[in-house]
N, C-alpha and C positions, 0 to 999 in steps of 0.2 A: 589422332585417328582412333576410333573405338576398336578395341580388340574383339574379334569374332568370338562368339560363345562356343567353347568346345563341347562336343557331344557329351552329355551326362553331367556337365558342370552347370551349377546354378548361375542365373544372371547376376545375382548379388554375391559378394564374397562371403566365405565362411571364416569366422573368427576362431583362432586356436590360441588359448592362453594357458601356459604352464611354465612355472618358474624354473624347471629343470630343462636345460637346453637339449640334452640328448633325447628326452621324451618328446619335446616339442618338434624336434627335427624328425623323429620317427613318425609322428602323426602326419607331418608335412609330406614325407616320402610315401606313406601308405595311401593317403588321400589322393596325391598326385598320380600314383600308379592306378588308383581306382577311377581316374577320370575326373576327379574334383580338383580343378587347378586354380580356381579363384580363391586364394587363401590370404588371410592377414594373420601373421603369427607374432605373438608377443610373449616374452619371458618376464616382462615387468608388468605387474597387475595394474599399475597406475596408467600405463599406456593402453592397456586393454579397456580400462574404465573410460578413457577419453574416446576410444573408438566406438564403444557402445553408445556413448552420449552423442556422437556426431556423425557416425557412418551408417548408412542403411546396410543391413546384413540379411542373409538368408538363413543363417544358423550360427550357434555359438557352442564351442567345445571348451569347457572350462574346468580347470583344476580347482578343487574345493579349498585346499590348504595352501595358500600363497602368502608371502609377506606383503606388507603395505596395505593391500586391499584383498580381503578374503573372497573366495568364490561365492559365499552367501551374499556379500555386499554387491558383487557383480550381478547376481541374480536379481536383487532388488532394483538395481539400475536398469537391467534389461526389461523388467516388468513395466518400468516407467517410460523408457525410451525406445524399446523394441517390442511393442505389444504384438502378440501373434507369432513371433519368431521363436522357434524351438531352441531350448538350451539343454545341452547334454553335459552332465556333471561327471567328471572322472576323479576318483579319490582312492586313497588307501584306507579310508575309514569305513568299515562295513558294519554299521549299527542301524537298528531300526529307527532310532530317533533321528539320525542324520538323514536317512532316506525320506522319512515323513516330512521333515522340515524342508528339504529341497523340493519335494513334490508340491508342498503348499506354497513355496516361493515361485512355482511355475516351471520347474524342471521337466523337460519332456522325458528324459531317461537318466538312469543313474548306473554308472559302470564302476566296478571295483578293480583297482590295479592289482596285479599286472593285467593289461588288456592286449589281446593279440591284434595284429594289423587287420586281419579279416573282420574281427568283431567291430573295430572302429569304423571301417568302411561300410559295413552292413548297417550299423546303427545310424550313421550319418545319412546314408542313402534312404533308409526307411523314413527318417524324419523329413528329408527334403521331398519325398513323395507325398507325405501328408500335407506339407505346405502347398505343393502344386495342386493337389486335389481340392484343398480349401479354396485356392485361387480360382480353379475351374468352376467349382460349385457357385462361388460368388458371381463369377462372370456369367454363368448360365442363368442364375436368378435375375441378374440385371437385364439380360437379354430377353427373358420371358416377361418381365414386368415393365421395363422402361418404355417400350413402344406404346403401351396403353395407359400408363400411369404417370402423373406428374410427380408424385412423391411415393415411390415404392418403399421407402424406408418406413412408412407408417405400418406396413404389413410384414415387416421383417420377422416378427414372432410367429407367423403362420407359414409353415413349410408346405408348399404346394407347387405343382407344375400343371395343375388341372385347369382346363379352359373355363369351365363353369365358375371355379373359384376366382379366377382372374377377372371374369365379368362382374362378379360380386364386388371385387375391389374397386373396379371402375365406378360402379354404382355408389359405393360408399364415398368415394372422393366427391361425387356430385352432390350427395345429400348431407354429408357430415357438417358443412358450415351452417345449415339451418338449425333452428331451435326446436323443430318438431320432434315428437317422440319416434322411436324406432322399435318395431316388433321383430324379434329374432325367433325363428322357428327351426326345429331340427331335432333329430333323435338325441338321446343321451350320449354324451361323449364326443360330439362332433366339433366342439370348440367354440361354443356360443360366447363364452366370456372373452376368449381371445379376439373374436370379431368385435365385441363391444368395446374392448380396449383400443382396437384399431380405429373404430369410429371416433372415440374420444381424442386420439392423437390427431386424426385428420380434421377434427373440428376446429383446432386451434384454440380451444378453451384453456384458460390459465389456471382454473381450479383443479381440485382433485378428481380422480376416478374412484367412486365409492360403490362397492358391491355388497349386496346382501341377498341371501337365499331366504325367501319368505315362506317356503314350505313349512307347515306346522305352526305358523304364527296365528294366534287368535286375534280378534280385533283390537283388544287392549294392548297386546304385545306389539302388534303392527303399528298402532298409533304412537306408542312410546318409542319404538325403535326408529321410526321414520321422523316423527315430528318432535320428539323429546318432551320434557315436562318442566314445570317450574317447582320450586321448593313448596312442599305442602300440598301438591296437587292431589295426592292420595296417601293413604296410610303407608308409611315407610319411605316416602319421598323426602328424605332429610336434606337434600340439596338439589339444585337444578341439573338437568341432563340435556346436553345438546343432541338433537336428533341427527340422523344421517343426511337428511335433506339440507340441513344447515352446513354440514361438513362439505357438501357437494356444491356450495355456492360458487358460481362462475365455472363450475365443472360439470361432471356427469354422474347421475345416480343410476346404477344398474340393478334392476330387480329380477332375480332369477326365479324360475318356477311360478310365473304369474298366474298360471292356470289353477294353482292351489289357493289363491287369495279368496278369503270369505267374501260373500256378496256384500255384507255390510261395510267391509273395508274398501270394496271397489268404489263405493260412492265417494269416499274420502280421496281416493286416488284420482277419480274423475275430476273432482273439484280442483285438486292440485294442478292437473293438466290444463283445465279450462281457465282458471283464474290466476294461475301462477302464484298462489299463496297457500298458506297452511297455518293451523293454529295449534301450538304446543299445548299439552294438557295443563290446565290450571291458568291459562292465559286468556284474556278476553278478546284482544285484538289480533287479527291475522298478521302474519309476517310474509313479506314478499320474497320471492326467490327467482333466480334465472337459471337454475340447474336444468340441464338436459336429461330427460328420462329415457332410458333404454330398458326394455323388458324382454324376457326370453321364456320360452316354454317348449316342452316336448309333447304337450297335450294337443288334442284337436279342439281348438277353441270354438269352432262352428258347432261341434257336437255338444260341447258344454253349454253353449247358448240354447240349443234345442232342449237341453235338460234343465234349463233355468238356473244353471250354476255360474253363468258368466253374463254380465250385462252387455247387451248389444251396443249401447251408446259408448261404453268404455272400449269395446273392441274396435269400433270405427275410429275413435280418437287415437287409439294406439297404432292403428294400421295405416297412418299417413305414409310412413315408409316401412315396408315389410320386406324382410330378407330371409329366404329359406336356405339353410346350409345343407348341402347334400351329404348323405351318409358316406362313409368310407368305401362301402361296396360299390358305389357309383363313381368313385375316383381311384380305382386300383392302381393307376399310374403313380400315385403318391406313396405306395407301400414301401418301395425301396428307399426313397428319400426319408420317410419318417422312421423306418427301421434303423437306418444309419444314425439318424439324429438321436434316437432313444438309446442306441448302443453306446454312443459317445457319452450321453448324459449319465447312464447307469455306471459306466466305467469310472467316470470322474467321482460319482457319489460313493462308489465302493473303493476308491483309491487303487484302481487296477488299470492295467494297460488295456486299451480298447481291443477286443478280439476282431478278427477278420470275418466278415459275413460270408458264408458259403454261397456260391453262385446259384444254388438251387433255392435259396431262402425266399426270394420274391415270388417265384413260381408256386412254392408251397403255400405262402400266405395268401396268394390269389385264389386258392381253392376254398377259402373260408369267407363267410359273409360278414363277420365282425359286427354282431348286434350291439356291442358296446363301443363300436367305432374307434376313434383315435385313442381314447382312454384305455380301451381293452388292449389295443396293440401295444401301447406303452407298458402295460402290466406284463404282457407276455414276454416282450423283449427284455425288460428289467429282470424278470425271473430267470430267463435263459442266461443272461450275462452273469448273474449271481451264482449260477450253477457251473459255468464253463470252467474247464481246467486245462485247456490246450490253446494253441494259437488260433485255430479255426473254431468258430462258434459251432457247437453241435446243433444239428437239426432235431435231435430226439425230443427235447422238451416242447418244441413247436408242434411236431407231429403228434405227440401224446395229447397235448391240449386240444388241438383241432379234432383229433379222433374222438376224444371224450365228449367234446361239445356237440359233435355231429351225431353221436350215438353209434350203436353197432350197425354195420352195413346190413341191408336186407338179405334174407336167405336166397341162395341161387334159385332162380325161377319164380320168386315171389313177386307179385305185382306191386308197383309203387302206388301208394294211396295218397289222395289229396282230397280236401274238403270240396264238396260240390254245392254250388249255390242253390238256394231253394227254387229258383225259377228256371233251372236247367234240367227239367225232366226229359226233354228231348233236345239235347245239345247239338245234334247234327241236322235237325230239320227233317223234312220228309224223305230226302234221298241220302243214303249213306255213302260216304266217300270210299274209294277203293282202298283195300287193306294196305297196299304198298304205300299209298300216300299218307295214311295214318302212321305207319311205321316210320316213314321218312320224317314226318313232322315231330314225332316223339323224340327221335334221335337228335334232330336239329335243336329242339328245345332243351334237351338234357345237356348237349354240348354247350349251348349258350349259357345255361345256368352254372355250368362248371367252368366257364371261361376257357373251353378247349381242353380241359384236363380229362383224359379218357378214363382214368381210374375212377374219378369222382362221378363222371357221367354214367359209367357202368353201374355204380352203386345206386344212383338215382333211378336207373331203369330196372334194377334187380337182375342184371345180367353180368356175365364175366367180362373182364377187360378184353380177353381174347376174342369173344364173340362180337363185341362192339367194334374192335379193330377190323375183324373180318368183314363186317357189314359196311364199314366206312370205305373199305377197299373194293367192295363188290356191291354197290348200292342197288344195282338192277337185278341182282340174283334173287 
């Protein structure tokens, strides 16, 4: 009969490995008193190695210096047989080289003997909480995606819980198997290349995903980069060069910043899309290709067409499948999820322990519009993690950045200004609305733009927060 899971004890056992019996017994007693009762204890490192290789575990508490099999060898085995399971190293060796080596081997934490019972229990509990949070996040992502997607794993690199983004994923699954080009539009930093890679994975193509930013390429550089050249095609061409389209055979070619492509180069791209062939420089006969083309831009292609800078026929060819990726300000529900992800990534890059996000962080981030989108959020979070010096991540760097980008608040009593369209000389028509209605509409719009943040809304209105709060409590006054 299965043993019921005690409160606070993990479903899978915790492995304790230390060659000194008194220390191993002390760990066992401390963890049991702390409510962690599912334990496997070994004083022989060879038995610990067998357990790591054969037994599912929730956590490993390993002595670094043991006879027969060292703690470092156990870490290597854990990385292979227990991926994602945290390993806590306990040792009497307190050197920077040892710490760095263990962290690189995947250790979750590094404790130096002697270690108090409270420290052991606290460290183990914190690690188990991390494991549980990861499990819950994975379960949540599967619940959000699985009901609508056949293969949610194609989109694992795109962190989102947004309904609009999930709808995009469903559309991608539908169109990815075709060979038609895809046009991705969206502001800078929304993750267009991540979406392009997801399309490639969902397509089932066996070739490579080849990406190139074509901004700044003149026609000669574009042709050479994409199509390649033969030896002697031009002065200095001492050998042949394979173009990116050849590298993308049976795969996907991703062209970023398509709005910057010169018109003369657009003709060559159009022929590639229509005829599925290209001609390397210095070659007489065209070469066939089956590469799928995905293009991306943050420009308004319709406006570029009107200005004569983008060919309409190329636009229509590229627009067979068009996907617009919404900016981050339209999916603020992703702010917390993305911030946690970037905190974890920054901590690993800096070889630091991940700080805890303050509960006010998401609310603070939601007051900002993020013109640089996800890329800007990543930069802000990385900078904050690199500065932090305590367990809780400080809000100061976030507040300073948002305040600097928003500019100084308007002077008390100053009217908020906004550009007025040329055809709005009489915006209200013949009859003016009542003053109380205008005031109500202004307050509602300010609160909408500030996502309910009264301080930010008051700044937009040029009023004090106290005055705005009083009005919201007495709207009929």
